[in-house]
N, C-alpha and C positions, 0 to 999 in steps of 0.2 A: 440806251435806252428801250424796252421794246415800248412798240405803239399801245395802246389797248381798246381804241374805237375801230367800228369796221368802216372800211372804205366804201361807202355807197357809190361810189362811180362802175363798181362792179357787182351792182345790188341785183338778184335776179338770174346773174347769168353763170352761177358758179353750179347749179343744178340743171340747166337747159336740158341736156339731154334725158332728164326723168321725166317718167309723164306723170301729169299732176293729178292729185286725186281730191275729194271733194271731202270735207271734215264737217259734221252735224253734230248739234245737240238737241237730243230729247229729254223731256221733262216725263215725269207721271208725278200726277199731282193729287195727291189724297187728299181725302175730306169725310166728314161724320155727319151724316145728315139724317133724321128720322131712324135713328138707329143703326145704319148701316155705312159701312165703310163701304167709297164712290173715290172714283176717279176724273179729272176732267179732261172730258175731250173736243176733238172739234171735228166737224166734218171736212175731210178735205176738199181746195178748192183748185186744185191745180191738180195733171195729168204727170205721173201714173196713177190710179185709183181714184181717181176724182170722184167726189161726192162719196167718198167711204169713212168709217170712224179710225179718227187719228190719233196719237198722242199730240201734245205742244210741243213745236221741235222748230229748229232753224240753223240756218248754216253759219259756221263763224266768222267772222268777221276778221282782217289782217289786222286791226289793230287793237282785236280784244283776247284775250285769257279765256281758256275755257271755261272756268268758273264767274266771268265778267256775261261771258256770252248766256251762259245759263240763267244767270240772274235777270239778265235782261229779256228774255223771253218770257220770263215767268211774272217780271214786271209788264211786262207791255200785256199779256193776258188778264192778268189779275188784276193789277194797281196796288200791289200788297209790296211791300220792304222788309227787311229783318225778319224772317220767317227762317226754318228748318228749311236746310237744302244740301242735300251730301250728293258725293258722286258715286255714281252706281257699277259701272261695267262698261268694257268697249266695245261694243257686237264691231265687227269687220268684217262678214263673210261677202267673197265676194260678189255674189248673186243678192244678195238681202235688197238693195234697190234699184229696182229695172230701170232706173230712168240713167243711172252711172254711177261709177266707182266711189260709193260713198261710207266713210265710214262713221259713225256715231259713236258718241260718248253719251252715253245716261246718265241723267240724276232722278234722285226721289226727291219730295218739297212736300212736308206736312203743311198744312194750312188748316185757319180755323174756317169752317167754311161761310159761316153769318155773317163773318168781316169783307167779306164778298159782297161787290157791288154789285147787284144781277142787270144790271141795265147795262153795267160796261161789259160781263162775259158774256151777254145777250149782242150786243154792238159784234160780240169778235167769232158768234157762232156757235160759242162755247156751251156744254151743255154738262151734268154729272150724272155716270153711269155706276149701275153698281156693282162691285167687281166680281162678282158671280160672273157678270156677261161679258168680260173679257176677252173670249176668244176670238170674237169675229174683228180684231182690228189689222190696219194693213202690214203688209211688210214684216217683223220680226217686232211689234210692236208687243203681241201678247206675250211673249218672249220675255221681253223687257220690263212688263210689269211682272209676271210671274215670277223672276229674279227681284224685285220691287219688295213687292210683298212679303216674300221668305226675309230680306232684312227687314225691315220692319218689324219681323216677326222674331227678330234676335234681338235684334236694339230695344226693342220695347220689352223685352225681358230682363236685361238687363241696365236700363237707361230709361229717366222718365219722359221720355219722347213722346210719349201718349197721348199727353198735356197739352200739346201742343196742337192734337186734333178737338178739343174741347175747346168750349166758353170759358172766359178767365173766371166764373165761378159756377160750378156743377157742382151735383149729389153724386153721392156713394154710386147710387143705381145708373145714373149714366156712365160715370165710368166704367161699372161692371159690365154696363151694353156696349160701351168702346173695344173694352180688352174682348170681348167675347165675339165682336166683329172682325177683331186684331186677329185672332188664331181660327176663329171658322170652328168653336164648341164652345161647349156651355161648363161656366163655371162657378162651384159652390159657394151660394151668396155668402152665409153665416164667413166660409176659413176666409173670403176672397176681402170679405170689409176686417176682418180682424189681423190678418197680414197686414194690409195698406196701413191700417190706423196706427202699429204697432212699430210701423218705420218712423212716424213723426215729421212726416214733411206736408205736411195736410194741415190747412189752417181754418177751423173751425169758425162759423160764421153765425149771427145771429139770426137771418132770414131764413127761411125757407122758402121753396120753388113749391104749392100748392096748382101748378098745373096740372097734375095727373091724378091729383086726391086730395079731400078738404084736409087730410093730418097734414101731409105738404112731409118735405124731405129737406134736412138744413140742406146747406150750401156751404159748400169746401173753396178754398184756394190753393192752389200749389205754390208753398211758400219755398220759393228759388233759393232766397237768401241762407236759408237755414241749411236747403239741402247740399249747397255750394259750402259751404261751413262742416257738416257731417262726412262730408266728401273727402276732407283734407284729414279727416280724421279716421279715415281708413274705411265709412262705410257703404256698403254693398248694395244698392237697389236689385231686388229678386221677386218677381213677381211670378 
C-alpha cells in the first residue's frame, strides 16, 4: 500500500540547492468615473521607485494560492468582495524588478467605482488615474495595464462584463459612454441602442435619471437571470 501523504520531516530540503524566486501578484483595477475609464493606483511607499505611481500588488504568502492572494490584495485596498477578477498574464523578465528576482502574476478587476468608500482608499493612499495616463508607471506596470485593456476590450465584445463597471441602474447613454471609453472610439448612438435592446437582456425601469436633462432618460438594469437562460439556449452576446 503506497503512502499518499507528504513526509514533512523533509520539508524545505528537496530543493535547497536551487535559488529562491519571489512570486508577486499585481492587480489592474478598472473603474468608470465621469465618463472615463480609470485604473486605481498607489504611490509606492518603498524602494525601489519609492514615491512613484504603481499598480496595487503584493507578495504571495506561503499558505495561499494565486487567486487567494489576488482576492486578499483587492479586498485590503477596496473593502469589496464578489467583484469580477480574472488572471491575466505572468510577467517574468529577469530584470523586471530591480530589487530582487520577482515573477509577477497580473490580474485585472472590474469594480463599480461608486461602491468604493472614498475614505477607505484615501487611507491607503490610492487614487484614480485615467487610462490615457497609464504610461508613467513603475517597472512593467504600463505593459500590464496595456495587456489588461486589450483583454477587457476582447471580453466586453462577447461577454456582458461591461455591466460590472456601471451602477446597478443605468441609462443607455451611460452604457454607450462606457463602451466608448473601453474601446476609445465613438459608436453610432442609434445603432448601438438598437443592437443592445434587441438582445433582450435589459430590464427597463419606470424611473428616469434627470441629472443631465429635464426630460431625463429611462433607467435600465442588466437581467443576469435572463442572460444566463438565453446563454443556455445558445445566445451570443455581441457588441
